[in-house]
N, C-alpha and C positions, 0 to 999 in steps of 0.2 A: 633374267632381265631385271634391272633395277626399277623399283616402283617409282612412278611419276609423282612427285610431290607438288602441291599447289595450295593456295588459299583463295578465297572468293571475295571480290570487291565489286559492288554494284551488280551482282549476279554473274560476273565474268570470272572465269578461273585464271589466276595469275600463276604461271609456272615458277617453281623454285629449284635452285641448285643446292644440294646439301654441302655444307661446309664442315668437313669432318675434323678439322683442327681446332674447333671452338666449341665450348659447351658451358652450360649454366648448371652449377652444382646446388642441389638442395640437400642439406644435412638431414639425417634421421632425427626424429623427435628425441628430445632430451640430450642432443649433441649440440654444443655451442658453435654458432656460425663462425665466430672469430677463431676458435681453436681449429676447426676444420680448414679454414682459409690459411692459417699459419702452417699447418701440416702440408697442404698442397703447394704453398709458396716455396717450401724447401726442396721440392723436386727439381732436379736438374733438367728434366725434360718438359717442364711446364712453366708457363709465365702467367702472371695474374694481370687482369685488366683493372686499372684503378679508377678510371673516369666513369664510374657507375655509382648508383645509389648504394649506401653501405649495407643494405639488407639483401644484396645479391653477391654471389661469387661467380665470376666468369673466368674460365681458364682457357689458355691457348697453348698449343704445342703439338707434340707428336700424337698422331691419331691413335696409334696402338696404346700409348700411355693413357689417353682419354678413355679408351675402352676398359683399361684396368681400373680406372677410378670408379667406374660403375659398380665394381664389386667390393669397394672399400666398406668396412663394417660400419663406419659412421656416415656413409653417403646413402641417401634415399634414392636419388635419381640424378642423371646428367642429361639435361634437356638439350635438344639439337639446335644447331644454327644453320642459316640458309643465306643465299644470295638471291635477290629478286632480279627480274630481267634487266634492271638498270645497274646491276652490280652493287646494290646497297645491301649491307649486312643487317640482318635482324636475328635475334636469339629468342627461342621459346622460353617462357616462364611456365610455372605450374598452372597459370590462369587462362581462362577463356572469357571473352566478352560476348554477350548475347542480347539482341533486341528482338522482342516479340511484336507481332503485327496487330494484336488486339482480339484475335479470334479465340485465344485460349484463356481460361480462367487462371487466377493466380495459382491455385492448387495444381491445375494441369501443367502449368509451366514448371513448377517445382518437381512434379513427378517426371516430366520429360528430362530435365537435367539430371535427376538422380538415376534415371535409367542408364546413363552413360558413366556411372561410377564417379560421380563428382560430388563435391561439397559446395553448397551455396554460401558464398561469402557476403554478398550484398544484393538484395532484391528490392531495395527501396527506391532506386533510381530508374530512369528510362532504359538504361543499359545495365543488365545484370552482370555480376562478376562471380565466376564459379572457379573452384579449384579441381583440377584433374588428379585423381588418385592413382591412376595407372602409372607405373614406374618407367615404362618404355619412353625413350628419348623423344620420339615423334608423337607421343600420345596426345598432347594438347592440340596439335595441328589436326590429327585424325578426328578427335572429338569435335573440334570446331567445324570441320567439313561435314561430319555426319549430322550435327545439329542444324547446320545451314540448309541441309536438304529436307528438313522436316516441315510439314505443314504447320503454319502458325509462327514460324521463325522468319523475321525480316532479314537478319544477318547474324552470323556467328563467326568469330575470328579469334586467333590466339592473342592474348595480351602481351605482345612481343616487346622485348627490350631493344631499344634502338637509339643510336645517336643520329642527329641531323648532320647532313653534309653541307657545310657552309660553302657558298658559291663564289668566293673571291678567286680571281684568276692568278695563278703564279706568274712571276714576272717574265716573259720572253725579253676704303681707307684703311681695312685690315691689310697688313703688309703682304699677305699671301693671296689676297683676292685676285691680283693680276694673273696668278697662275691657275685660278679656278675657271678654266676655259668652258667648263660645262655650264657655268652661269652666264658668262659673257665671253664669247669666242671672238677675239679680234685678229685671229690668225696666228696666235702664239704657236711656235714650234712647227709650223707648216700646216696648221689646221685651216679649215674653211671658215671664213668670216660668217658669223650667224649660225653655225652648227652648234647651237646651245639651246637652253630652255627659255631664253629671253627674260632673264631674271630682272634686269634693270627696269624694263617696262612693267613687269608684274609688280615690282615694288612701288611703282607710282600709285598703284591701287592699294596694296597692303603688303606689309612685311610679316603678317601673321598676328594672331591674338594669343595671349598667354593662357587663355582658358581652353585652347584647342590642344589636345594631348596626342602625341604619336607614340605608340608602344613600339620600341625597338626589340622585337622578339628575336633574340640572338644569343651570342656567347657571353654577354655581359658588357657593361659600359664603365669606363673610367669616370666615376661620378665626381672626382676631384680635379678633373682636367680644367685648366684655367679658361679654356674656350667653351666648356660645356656646363660647368657647375651652376652658372646662373640660370640655366634653363632645365635643370634636372629635377624631376618630380620623384616621389616615393616609388621604388621599384620592388621587385621580388626575385629571389634566387631559388629556382627550382632544383638546382644541384645540391644545395645545402639547407634548403628550407628555412631561409632567413631573409631579412629585408636588405641585405647588402648585395646588390646586384652587380658589383664590380667584378673584374676578372684580371688580376695582375699579369696573367700569362696568355690571355686570349684577346688579341687586338681587333678581331673582326667586327664586333658590335660597336666598339668605340669609333671605328671608321665610318660605319653606317650612321651613327648618331650625329657626327659632325656634318655629314651631307645634309641631314634634315634640318638641324637647328643649332649649329655652332653660333654663338652669340656675336652680334656686331658690336665689338667692344674695343676696337682699335688695336687688337693683337691677333696674330694667327690668321685663321680662315673664317669664313662666314657661311652659314647654311642657307639653303633656299628659303627657309621659313624661320628667320633668326629670332622672332619674338614668340614662337610657339614653344610648347613644353615637350621634353623628352621623358618618356616613362620606360626605364630599362627593365627588361625581363631576361634573366639569365637561364638558359637551358643548353649549356655547352656539353653536358655529359649524356650518357645513355639513360633513357627513360622508357617505361612501358607505354604502350599506345594509349592506355587510359590516362596516364599522366600528361602525355602530349595534348590530349583533349582538354584536360584541366588547365593547361597553360592558356588556352584560348578563353576559357571561362573567366580566368583572372584578368586577362587582357581586356575583355569586354567590360568588366566592371571598372577598369581604371583608365581606359583610353577611348579616343574617338576614331582613331585610324590605327591599323596594325601593319607593320612592315616586316616581311619574312624573307630573308636572303639565304635560304637553305632548302634542302629537299630531303624527304625520307620515302620509305615505301608507302604506296597508296594503301589506305585502310579505312574501313567503314566508320570506326569509332571516332577518329579524328575528323573525317568528312562531316559527320553529323554535328560535331561541335562547331566546326567552321561555318556550316550552313546556318546554324542557329544564331551565331554572332552576326553574320551578314544580314539575315532577315529580321532579327529582333533587337539587336543592340541599339544603343543610343535612343532608348525609349521608343523603339519601333521604327526609327528612321533607318536603321541598319548601319553597321560599321564596315567601311571599305577595307578589304584585306588585300594587300599588295604582295605578290609572290614572284620570286625570280624564276625565269624559264629554265635556267641551268646553263652550264658552260661545257657541254659535252660534244660540241660540233655536230649536234644531232638535228634531225628533221622532225622531232617530236619534243614536247616540252615536259619538264619534270613535274612531279607531284609535290606540293598541292597546287602549283600554278595550273596544272591540267584540269582542275575542277572548274566546271562551268561558272560557278559562283564567284571564284576569286578573280582578281585582276592580275593578269599575267604580263610581266614586264621583261622584255628583251633589251639588248644593249646595242647602242650605235656608237660610232667613233667621232673623233674631232674633225673628221672629214665627211660627216653625214652619210656614212655607209654602215650597214649591219656589221657588227664585230664578228669575225669569222667563227669564234668559239660559241657565239650566242645561239642557244637552241631556238628553233622556230617551228612553225607549222600550226596545225589546228589548235585553236584556243588562245593564241597570242593576241593580246589587246593592242600593244604598242611598244615602241622602244624608247629608251632614254639614254642620254650621253653617258659613256663610260670609257674604259680602256679599249685597246685594240688598234688604235691608229698610231699617231706619233707622240701622244701624250697619255699618261694615266690620270688618275683623279687625286687632286690635292684635298686632304681632309685631316681630321684629328687622328692621332695614334695614341696608344696608351703611353703614359710617361715611363721613362726608364728604358732599359735595353732589351725588354722582352717583346717589343712591338715589331711592326714591319720595318720601322726605321730604327736601327740599333745605334745611331750616333749619340754621343754624349750631350747632355745639356738640353736647353730648350729646343734646339734644332731637331732633336730626336723625338719630339712630342708630336710630330706631324708626318703624314705620308706625303712624299714629294712627287708631284706629277711628272717631273723630268727624269726620275730614276726608278730603279726597281723597288723602292720602298712605296711607290705610289699604289693606291688602292685601285680596284677595277672589277671586271666581270659583271654579270647580271646582279651580283651582290651590291654594286655601287648604283646601278641603274634603278633598282627597286626602291631604296629609300629616297632617291631623288624624286621619283614619281609620287611617293607617299608624302613628301614634303610639299609638292605642288598641291596635292589634295588638301593639305593643312591650310595653305593659303586660301583655297576655295571655301573651306568651311569657316575660315576666319571672316570672310566677307558675306557668307550666307550659310549660317549654321543649320538652317532648316532643310538643306539639301539631303535627299536620301542617298544611301550607298549606291543605288542604281543610277541616280542622277549624276553623282560624282563620276562614275565610270563612263556614262554616256557623254558628258561634257568633255572629258579628256579624250575620248575617241573622236568626237565631232570636231574638236579644235586642233587635233594633231596635224602636223605638216607632212604632206606626202613626199618624203625625201626619196631620192633615187628612183624616179618613176619608171625608167626603162627596165632596170633589173627587178624592181619591186613588183611590177605587173599587177597593179591594184585592180580589183574587179569592179563591177558596177555598183557595189555597195561601199566602195572605197577601202576595201580590206585587201591586204597582201599576206601571202604565206610567210614572207620574210620579215615584214615590218608591222604586221597587224594594221592598225589604222594610221600608222605613221610615227613620227618622232614628236613627243609631247612638247607643247608650247605653253609655258606657265602664264605668259601675258594674256594670251587669248582665253585660256581656261578660266583665269581669275575674272576677267572682264565678263565673260558669259555667265559665270557663276553669280557674280554680283547682280546681274540684271535678271536672273531667273528667279524672280520672286513668285509667290503664289499662296493661295489659301487652300485649306484642306476641306474636301467635300466627301462625306461618307454616307452610304445608305446600305441597309441590310434588309434582306427578305428571308423569312422562315416559312417556306411553303409546305414542308413535310409532304411532298408529293411522291407517290410510288412511281418508279421508272419501269415501264412495260418491258418485259423480257423479249429479246430478239426482235426489236421493232425499230426501224429507222425513223419512225415518226417521233418517238421519244416523248419528252415533256419539255415545256417551255415555261419560263418564269420571267417576269418583267420588274425592273427597278426604274423609277422615273425621277429625273432631276429637273427642277424648274429654274435653278440658278443659271446665270449666264457667265461662262468662263471658257478659256481655251486650255486644253490639257497639256501639262508639262511632264507629268508622270502619272502612272496608274498601277494599282494593285487589285487583283481579283482573288478573293478567298472563297473556297468551296468546302462544304462539309457534306459528303455523300457517304451513306452507309451502303455497302455492297459486298457480296460474298466472292466476287472475282473481278477486281478492277480492270483487268485486261480486256474485259468486254466493253468498256466505256469509252465514248467520245464526248468531249465537252467543248462547246463552241460559244464564244461571246459575239454578239452582234451589237455594234455601236449605233447611235441614232442616225449616223450617216449611211448606214448599211454595210460598213466595213466589217468583215467577219474575221475573227482570230480563233484558231483552234488551240485551246489551252492544253487539252489532254487527248491523246489519240491512241488508246488501247495499250498503253504501257503498263507495266507492273505485274503482268501475269496473274498468278493465282492469289496474290496478296489481297487482303480485305481492305475495303474502305478507301476513300479518296478525301483526305483532309489536308489541304495544301493551299499555300498562297503563291499565286503566279505574279511575277513582275517582269521588268525588262530583261533581267538576267535569265530567269527560268523559262520565260516565254518571249523570246526576242521580237516576235511579230507584233507584240503590244506596242512597240515603238511606232508602228504605222498610225497609231491613234494620236501621236503628239501633234499639237496644233489644232486638232479637231474640236468641235464644240461639245461641251458637256451636256447641254440642254437636250432633253427629250427622253425617249424610252430606250433603255438598255435591256437586251434579252439574253438569257442564258438558255442554251439548248443542250439537253443531256440525253444521249442515246445509249441504249444497250444493244450491241450488234452481234450477240451470240446467245445461244440457248442455255437454259437450265438455271443460271444464277440470277438473283434478284437484288434490288436495292431501292434506295429512297434518297431524294434530294432533301436534306434537312434544312440547310441554311446556306446562303451565299451573300457576299458583301463586295461592294465596289468602294475603293478609296482612291480619290483623284486629287492630285495637286494641280491647281489651275490658276491661270492669270486672269484676274478680274478687272474690268474697267467700268466706267459709268454706263457705257453702252455695251461694248464687247471689245476684245483685243485679238488681233491677228498677229501671230508671230511667225516670221519666215526667216530662214537662214541657210547658208551653204558655206562649205569650206573647200573652194576649188583648187587652191594652191597653184594658180596659173601664173606664168611669167608675163611681165609687162614689157612689150617690145621697146627697146631703147630708141629715143629720138624719132618717134612715130606718132603723129597727131591722131591717127585713127585709134590707136590703143586697143583695149579689150572691152568687150561688152558682156555682162553677166545678167541673167534674168532670174527673178523669183516670181512665181505665179501665184496669185491669190484667187481662190475659187469662191471666196466669201463676198457676198454683196453687202452694200452699205455705203456710207459717206465718211470721209476722213474727218475725225474730230481732233486727233492728235497723232503725231508721228515722231519716231526716233529712228535714226539710222546709225548703225555701228559699222566701222570698217577697221580692218587689220591688214596693213600693207607693210611688207619688208622692203626697204629701199635705202640706198646709201646717200641720197641727196633729195629730200622731199620737195625742195624748191623747183624741181623739174616737173612736178606732178600737177595734173588737173583731174579732179574727181567730181563727177556729176551724177545726180539721180534724175531719172526720167519716169514720170508717172504713166499709168495706162492711157491717160488722155494726152500724152506727149508734152506735158509741162516739164520743163527742164530747170533744175535747181543746182547751182554750183555749190558743192560742199567745201572744196579745197581748190585754190587757184594759185599755185606756184609760190605759196608762202612757206616760211620755215627755213629757207636757205639750205645750208649744208647739214642740217640735222638728219639723223637716221630715223627711218620708220615712221609710219603714220598709223597710230592706234588710237581711235577717238570715237566718241559718241556725238552725234549732231542732233540737236533738239530745236524746238521752236524758239527757245530762249537764246541758244548760242548761235543759231543760223536763221535769221529772220526770213530768208528766201523760202524756207519751208512753209511759210504762211500761205503761199500761193496755192498749196495743195488742199487747204481746208475746204471741205464740201465736195471735193471730187470723189469719184467712185473708187472704192477699195478693190474692186474686182478687175482682174486682168494681169498683164505683164508689167512688173516693175523692173526697170533696167538700171544697172550701175555701169557708168562709163569711166574708165581709168586710162589716162594717156600720159606718157613720158615725152615731153616736148623739147628735150635737150640731150646732148650727147654724153657719153662716157659712163654714167652711173646706171645701175641695174636694180631691178626689184621684182616682186611678185605679190599678187593678191592672195592672202591666206584665207580670209574669212570676211563675210559681211552679213548683216542681218537687218530686218525691218520689224519694228513693233508699231502697229497701227491701231489706235483706238477708233472704233467706228460708231457712228450713229445708225440705228436700224430704222 
């Protein structure tokens, strides 16, 4: 019976299928790699893989011939290759990557590695790199699995060589802007009017800022393309280790770059964020998992947002690098990492989109339906327009005949939405979402990565509600939180200002063993603000963190369990919890910062012991002269045509006080806003008309109403803030249709 092969990610075994026709050759010492490669290349039964770093030899061909190569006098070993459960190929190198959990001394770590017949190559970083000396083809995988099972090891995995699978789907006043339906869908080619990201309305707020940089982590970008070069920043080529990140034969990254930030220059296409910067990162070839992790370290140093339209096998080393970027990049605000869910017609999403920390983007069509190829299921955040309907995506292509469009001349420099040269797949949806995030950071660069993700979720349109079957939290297996809406997201981002409040406590309290009573520690805030985001950092020393439960109690009494006995035998809990890693923290949004915050730490099993060393609360809050109440919803409800009753929506304030200032924001899609009457009714039944049949044949009503722009709101000054606030929307004429996408209240109160 054939041995079951696997590797371990996040403590779970990932089964592997041996690929006996592929191997990585390591020459014996004192034998030149190039000479060995030349000899192997002359074999009629073998082929050489060229799209790899020049310090590796990968051969493909007859399995019997590969077995013969193992016995060549100049060959030290032939390492094995495998397919993961998603059919992705990776190849073992001589190296293994190991991260320890802190319980072992440096010397004990070295001894443990040497016990497995290895040579330590690098022990200076958080993740060690070691070389396996055993010549057996599977030895690096075996050693990694054996090390992973040892006490004191957080993870161990082979430093596999792997190429990313790029996720473009194969085909089944800028002159080309009219073909960019994903930005402005007027029904071109049988599309549904409005099945786009509402770019024109977003651009009324911002077309982006040149200091916001989007890293196109892809196959390379045509840095001299006339529609891109004005917005290209310095990049890096990980395939050739130089600063020329172009790729004359790989068009995928160029197409992604145009979707984000093709310039508005009177020619060709325009990107969703035409004033932002593109940072090209080329990783088109095969790289070790360690190098894949290094690509994100580089991206974090050079960008504010990262767009990844590809997938590879899940691995701990890359996951650790991505988590660090998302939590610590941009001087601690975090870098949003957008990843494609994949194009496999599957009910699960690809890695790294499947990581809880990344932003997983699926694809919708020009008819506002999920593209049939677009992977969906647990972890999907939302969808963005792409191919799969009656049109593909119009964007930039590499110049010349090696791109998607092989036509001669300037015409061949663009992917055409109407034919098979058009771009598509979740590869196109992902940079579109990343470009919307660039607009958001342009109007509010203080947003954290978690806030960017939450705003995109909150403002997404609930398309296809019958088939989408959105749950009570507004999430759908097929669509996530819906189809992104740039106009709404940018408007909410602009208004979500706030100050940072931070407090730290260092109690150094022992945690009683096997006691539900546990320990409690309190942090007190005297400042007055409403929470828009929150992070909780804990530093707990413990010999078995699977014993621990950690709960946060807000001044309101709301309890959020941050850690509930995960981690098994691993030591210590040193972690920062935010909206991504602890989604229940979102329940604190809008609550008051003021008062006592309590951390409750319990050890719920015997034998192991620990101590709460330190914990910290970091809150981003909206501050007013008195206090600010922020309420919002994204109902996505249809407004009945020619019906004076219309619709009624309610936002409930549980906070007492008197109105000192008020701002109302509404986002309505409608084909004739002159049909609409929009009114706000206070808890005391005071009615204020915000919009009364003005605007004629204009489309859409996306607007903020303040005391300065809408004098009728003055009637509400001094009224109670507590109770039900109602928005009434009525369409009082025939023919035209619309829906209420989003509305919010920001009330400054006197206490």
